[in-house]
N, C-alpha and C positions, 0 to 999 in steps of 0.2 A: 149267131142265134142265141148263144148263151148270154151275151151282153144285152141283147134286146129283152130276153126273158127277165133279166135282173133289173133293167132300167125302166121297162114299160110300166110296171105297177107304180113306181115312184112318179113317173110323168103323169099317170092317170090320177094319182093323189093330188098333185099340184093342179091339174086340169079341173078336178071335181071340187076343189076348195072354193068356198064362197068369198072370193077376193073382195067383192064390193062391201061386204059386211065383216071382213076378216078381223079388223082391229076391234070393232065393237063386240065381236064374238069372243075373242080371247081376253078381253078386259072385263068380262063380267066378274061378279064377286066370286062365284064358284070356281071359275077358271084361274083367277089370280090366287085364290086360296090354295088350289091344288099346285100351282106353279111355285108359290113360295114354299110350300111344304116339301116339294120335290127338290128344290134347290138346297134347302136347309138340310134335309136328311142325306142327300147325295154328298154334300160337302162334309158333313160329319162322318159319313161312311168312308169317304176318301181319306180323311185325316186318320181314321182308325186303321185303314189299310197301311198307311205310312208307319204308324206306331207298331202295328203287329207284323206287318209284312217285311219291313226293312231288315230286322234281325234274322227272320226266317230265310229271306233271300240270300243274305250273307252266309248263313250256315250252309245252305245248299250249294253255294258257289265256291266256298273256300274250305270247308271242313270235309274230311273223308272219314266216315264212320259207318259201322254196320247198320244197314237198314236205310241208308240215304236214298236209294232208288225207290224203296217202298214209300218213304216219306214224300218224295217228289210226286209219286203217283197219287198218293192221297190228297196232296195239295191241288192236283188238277181235276179231281173227281167232280167238284161243283161246276166245272166247265161243261161237262156232258150230262150232268144230272138234270132230269126234267124239273122245271121250276116248281111244279106242284109237289113233287117228291121232296124237293128242298124245303118247302114250307111244312110238309108233314114231319120231316126230320127235325126241323126247328121246334115244332110243337112237342115232339117227343123228348126234346132236350130241355126246352124252356117253358113248356106249357104248365098249366096248374097241376097236372099229374105227371109232369116230365121228370127226367132224371135230375135236373138241376132246379127246375121251376118249382117242384113240390117242396123241397127243403127251404127255398127262398120264401114260399108262401107260408109254410108252417112256422118258420122261425122268425121271420121279419115282416110278414104280410106284404111281400113284394110280388106284384103281378106284372108280368112282362107282356104276354100276348095282348093284341088289340090295343096297343099304345103306340105313340110316336117312337118310343125307344125300340119297340119291336120292328118298326120299319127300318130303323138304322141297323139293327142286327141282321135283318134279312138282306139289306143292301150290302152290308159288309161281307156276309157269307158268300154271296154270288160274285162279288167284284174283287175280293182279295186274291183269287188265283191270277187274275189278269195283272195285278200289280206285282205279285211275287215273280211270275214268269218273266215279265218285262225287266225287272230289276236284276234278277238272277242272270239273265243274258248279258246285261250291261256290266255286271260285276265280273263275269267270266271273260269279257273282252278287255278288262283292265289288266295291264301287265303286272304280274306279281313282282317283277324285278324292281319296280318303283317302290313297292311296299317294303321289300328287303332293303333297298337303299335307305329308306326313311328309318328303318329299324337300326341300321348300322350307324346312323347319325344320332341315335339316342332317343328317337321317338317311341313312346309306348304304343300298344295296340290301338287304344282309343284315339290317340293323337294321329296315328297313321290313317285310321279309318276316316276321321273327321277332316284332315287336311290333305290327304292324298286320294284315298279310294273313293270317297263319296263325291268330291268334285269331278273326278274323271267319269264316274257313273251317272252324273246328274242328268244327262239327256234321257237315259233309260228310266230314271226315277220320275222325271217330269212326264214322260210318256205313260208310265204306269199310273200316275195320279190321274191323268186325263182319261185314260181308259177306264179306270175304276169309277171315276165320277160319271162318265157317260153310261157305263153299264148300270150303275145305280139309278141314274135318271130314268132308264128304260125298263127297270125291273117291274114285273107284274105278278107272275105266278106265285112266287114265294111270299110276296108281300100280302096279296089278298088272302092267302091260306093262313099265314101266321099272324098278320096284323089286322085283317079285316078291311072293310071299305067304309070308314066313317068320315064324313066331311069335317075338315079342319084338324083331324087327328091322324088319320092313316090314309086318306084318299089322295094319293099322289097323281101326277099327270096321266100316267097310263091307266090308272083306275078311273080317273075322270073321263078319259076317252071311252073306256068300256061302259061306264054309266050312261054317258050321253048317247052312245050308240044304240041304246035301248029305245030311245024316243026322239032324238034330234040328231040325225046323221050329219047335217051341215056343221053343227058345233063339234061333233066328233072328228070330222074331216079337218076342220080348222085347227083343232088342238093337235091332231096328228101331224099336220104340216109344221107346227111349231117344233115338235120333237124331231122331225126330219131336218129342219134347219139346224138344230143343235147337233145332230149327227154329222151334217156336212161341215159344220164349224170344227168339230173334233177332227175330222179328216184333214182339214186345212192345218190345224195345229200340229198334226202328225204327218205332214206332207213328205218330209224327208224319209220317214220310216215306211209309209204305205203308198204314197203317190209317186215317189221317186223324183220329187221336185226340190231343188235347192235354191 
């Protein structure tokens, strides 16, 4: 019954999709514009997750310091934070009157909210925990004895990380990137709150679905089916981790 409950809405979505006009619906100017923006912002956010999250994951997995458990808990907060609350938090930090946004505006006339950069920030904020948790688990599974052996052979810490630790943890890194990218692609609440819903600038695919749902349910259903296909593709990419298929 639980499986039916989870699968039935997805089957209903495919059943309700206008398959006859599916291609023409998803290739309209508005749909392609939203898709291009979503792919671009999700890719940039995934890259930001790698740059910011990889050192953090290594610190959590390898270093023992006071407050590590608190830091790990703070990293996971965006996982359970309501998306709208995440958007309000981002506005409080980077908005025109925010903790960081106000000095940026006053000193350098930099406005972050309601821009494409704001979309990237929102995507990175909600997807970074997925990357960090995935990579931290992979690093913890990497035997420390191999790092010690590399150190005894004269490798410094950076060389050991680059030549030994990172290659062994690479499946987790790849999984984290895919999860972060997929989470970014489906982000809605924080994006619409912090970045708005402006065509060509901040209107990503989920926002386009929401917009079309107000007047054209067939288009909204077709675009939703595109996102569903992407989610299935992500599961296929992570089949060893979540589907148990080798």
